[in-house]
Structures are given as structure tokens and as C-alpha cells.
C-alpha positions in Angstrom: -62.9 9.4 22.5 -59.8 7.6 24.2 -58.2 9.8 26.2 -54.6 10.8 25.8 -51.8 9.0 27.8 -50.8 11.4 31.2 -48.0 14.1 31.1 -45.0 13.5 33.1 -45.1 15.3 36.6 -42.6 18.5 35.7 -40.3 20.3 38.1 -41.0 23.2 40.0 -39.1 26.2 37.8 -39.6 28.6 40.6 -36.2 28.7 41.7 -35.1 28.6 38.1 -31.9 26.2 36.7 -35.0 24.1 35.4 -36.5 23.5 32.3 -38.9 26.1 30.9 -42.7 25.2 30.7 -42.0 25.7 27.6 -40.3 23.6 27.0 -41.4 20.1 28.8 -44.4 20.8 26.4 -43.1 21.1 23.5 -41.7 17.9 24.3 -44.2 16.7 25.6 -46.1 17.7 22.2 -44.0 16.3 20.7 -43.8 13.1 21.7 -47.6 12.7 22.0 -48.7 14.4 18.4 -45.3 14.9 16.2 -46.5 12.1 14.1 -49.5 14.0 13.0 -48.0 17.2 12.7 -47.0 19.0 9.2 -43.1 19.8 8.9 -42.7 23.4 8.0 -39.5 24.6 6.1 -38.2 28.5 5.6 -35.1 30.2 4.0 -34.5 33.0 6.4 -36.8 36.2 6.4 -39.1 33.9 5.4 -43.2 35.6 6.9 -45.0 32.4 8.6 -47.6 34.5 8.6 -48.9 38.7 9.4 -50.8 39.7 12.6 -54.2 39.6 12.1 -54.7 36.7 10.2 -56.9 32.8 11.0 -54.5 30.5 12.7 -55.6 26.6 12.5 -52.1 25.2 14.5 -49.8 25.5 16.5 -46.5 26.4 15.8 -43.3 24.2 17.2 -40.3 25.2 17.0 -37.8 22.2 15.9 -35.0 24.3 14.7 -33.6 27.9 14.2 -35.7 31.2 15.0 -38.7 32.9 14.3 -39.0 36.6 15.3 -43.1 37.3 17.0 -43.5 41.4 16.3 -46.9 43.8 16.5 -47.3 46.8 14.4 -49.7 49.4 16.6 -52.1 51.4 15.4 -49.8 54.1 14.3 -47.1 52.1 12.3 -44.2 52.2 15.1 -43.2 47.9 14.5 -42.3 46.1 18.0 -40.2 43.0 18.0 -42.0 41.3 20.6 -40.0 38.1 21.2 -37.4 35.7 19.3 -38.4 31.6 19.8 -35.8 28.8 19.5 -35.8 26.1 19.5 -38.5 24.1 22.6 -40.4 26.5 21.8 -44.1 27.4 20.5 -46.4 30.0 18.6 -49.9 31.0 18.5 -52.0 29.1 21.0 -53.6 32.3 22.4 -54.9 32.6 19.2 -56.4 29.3 19.2 -57.5 29.1 22.9 -59.2 32.8 22.1 -60.9 32.5 18.9 -58.9 35.3 17.0 -57.1 36.4 14.0 -53.3 36.5 14.8 -51.8 39.4 17.4 -48.6 39.3 16.2 -46.7 38.3 12.7 -44.4 36.2 12.2 -41.3 35.6 10.7 -38.3 33.2 10.5 -34.7 35.4 11.0 -32.3 32.5 10.2 -33.8 28.3 8.4 -35.3 26.8 10.0 -38.1 24.0 10.4 -41.3 23.9 12.4 -44.0 21.3 13.4 -48.2 22.3 12.6 -49.8 20.7 15.5 -53.6 20.8 13.9 -55.8 23.0 16.3 -58.0 19.8 17.6 -54.6 17.8 18.2 -53.3 20.6 20.1 -57.5 21.4 22.4 -56.7 16.9 22.7 -53.8 17.8 24.2 -55.5 20.5 26.4 -57.6 17.9 28.4 -55.1 16.5 30.2 -54.6 18.5 34.0 -51.1 18.4 34.0 -51.0 19.6 30.4 -53.5 21.8 30.9 -51.3 23.6 34.0 -48.3 23.3 31.7 -49.3 25.6 29.4 -50.7 28.4 31.8 -47.3 28.3 33.4 -45.7 29.1 30.0 -48.3 31.5 29.7 -47.6 33.7 32.8 -44.2 33.5 32.0 -44.8 35.7 28.4 -47.3 37.4 30.5 -45.0 38.2 32.7 -42.2 38.9 29.3 -44.9 41.3 28.1 -45.2 43.6 31.8 -41.9 43.5 31.5 -41.2 44.9 28.4 -43.9 47.5 28.3 -41.8 49.3 31.7 -38.5 49.2 29.5 -40.2 50.5 26.6 -41.7 52.9 29.0 -38.8 54.2 30.2 -37.8 58.2 29.6 -34.1 58.0 29.1 -32.4 56.1 27.0 -29.9 55.0 29.3 -32.4 54.0 31.3 -34.0 52.2 28.8 -31.5 50.0 27.1 -30.1 49.3 30.7 -32.8 47.9 31.7 -33.8 45.9 28.5 -30.3 44.2 28.3 -31.4 43.5 32.3 -34.4 41.7 30.9 -32.7 40.1 27.8 -30.7 38.7 30.2 -32.8 36.8 32.3 -35.3 36.1 29.9 -32.7 34.8 26.7 -29.5 35.2 28.3 -27.1 31.7 29.0 -24.9 32.1 31.8 -20.9 31.6 30.6 -18.7 32.3 32.2 -17.6 35.0 31.1 -21.2 36.6 31.3 -24.6 36.7 30.9 -24.5 35.7 26.8 -27.1 37.4 25.0 -27.1 35.7 21.0 -29.0 38.9 19.3 -27.6 41.7 16.7 -28.3 45.5 16.9 -31.9 46.2 15.3 -33.1 43.1 16.8 -31.9 44.8 20.0 -33.0 47.9 19.6 -37.1 47.3 18.1 -37.1 44.4 21.5 -36.1 47.5 23.4 -37.3 51.1 21.6 -35.0 53.0 20.6 -32.9 53.6 17.1 -30.7 51.2 16.5 -27.7 53.9 15.9 -28.8 55.2 19.9 -28.2 51.5 21.2 -25.2 52.0 19.1 -23.7 54.9 21.4 -24.8 53.4 24.8 -23.6 50.1 24.8 -20.3 51.3 22.8 -20.0 53.5 26.7 -21.4 50.5 28.6 -18.5 48.4 26.9 -16.2 51.1 28.1 -17.3 50.4 31.2 -16.6 46.2 30.8 -19.9 46.4 32.1 -20.5 44.9 28.1 -18.1 43.2 26.0 -19.8 42.5 22.4 -18.7 39.9 19.6 -18.7 38.5 16.4 -18.4 34.9 15.3 -20.2 33.2 11.8 -22.0 36.5 10.5 -23.6 36.3 14.2 -23.2 39.7 17.5 -23.3 37.9 20.6 -23.6 40.3 24.0 -22.2 39.3 27.2 -23.7 41.0 30.2 -20.6 40.9 33.4 -23.4 41.7 36.3 -27.4 41.7 35.1 -28.5 43.5 38.1 -25.6 45.7 37.9 -27.4 47.8 35.0 -30.3 49.1 36.8 -28.8 49.4 39.9 -24.9 50.0 38.4 -22.4 50.2 42.1 
């Protein structure tokens, strides 16, 4: 069997600023196996698969936005991730040979690429590909632990402030006016584990303190966090 060509050496991400392990692995997968992928077009609010289903492919996000949610035994639903272009999901089920531990739904019109499991496993025969996958999985684990800390906060004020600081580092985009987080109130409330109304009150207080700004554009909401670190340890 012919081995796939080696992946290019990836840069270091330790100090931030460089491309993420996910984006580099996505690009490599797309370049090497794009012709073998099946495109999937999803309308807004379309459920791709539900928690507990068996997966037979890796999903690469080409366009749009995918929300990953998990339902606890008592019926509570938690938003665990929002993925955009250049990210992927489903690798855990393929590697572990187990059903999906979350549900995936398009929050806007999206285009995904389905990479068959056999192609995914072939890519793992390359050491550099394995290393980048491990880096991506490690980042997911770090996110999961941080989200557990956010959900475990006793006081709502701490929960919202810690959650905003975490999301600033996870999906925020640095701008001249602060770190921009593109996420609506309902999504953010489900991600930090509080009621939407409670989150709205806490955000209003942060706006009064000029720590956070909220703007609406083209039907989307953006949060601008002035100083994410100051939210956890306000001066």
C-alpha cells in the first residue's frame, strides 16, 4: 500500500499567534483527501447527527457554523463548542470506536466535508499527522476542563465573568476595541450554564462598568470584551 506524502512541519503554537493544530490538520486533510470527501450542505438549524449515533466519517467544516451539544442523564443540554471554517469534529468516536458523545447542529447555512473513516485512519499512518491530531485533542481537553470550571462556579457573577474570559481566549478575535466574541445570548448562556435572563442582567452590569460592549449587525450579536483578564480579577 502506498503511504500518503508526509505533512509539512507545523509551527509552534505555544505562544499563540500561529495557526491552530485544528486549522493545520484541516488544511492537510483537505489538500490530501479533498477529492475523496463528500460535501454536505446544511440549512440553518439542521441536525447532522444526535448523541449516541454511530459515526462513519470525520466532518470538516468548510463554511458556516456547527454547534456541538451534550445532554446529561437528567436532561440538561450544554453547549460544548461552536465550530467554524477550518475546524473538524467526530475524531473521538472514530478513534474510540464508540457512539458520538454529542449532537451536531448547523446554526447557520453550512457546508461540511465528510472524510471516510478509512481515509482518516490512513492519514494517521503519518507521524506528523498523528502529532497534530494529538495537539488538537489536547486543546479540546483543555477547553473541556475550563468549561467544567466555569460550570462549577457557585455565583452567577463569577460564572459569567469567567465564561467571558474563557470564550475570549477560545473563539475571540482581537480588535482595536477589545476581544470580539460572535455569539448570541442564548448560546452563551448554554455554554456557561445559566439562564439567558440572568446572563443578560450580568452583561448589562458589565456594560455599565464599560468592561463589555454589545453590538448588533446583520442579525448577529457580538460581545467586545475590553480586558478578559480583568474580568476574572477586576481591578
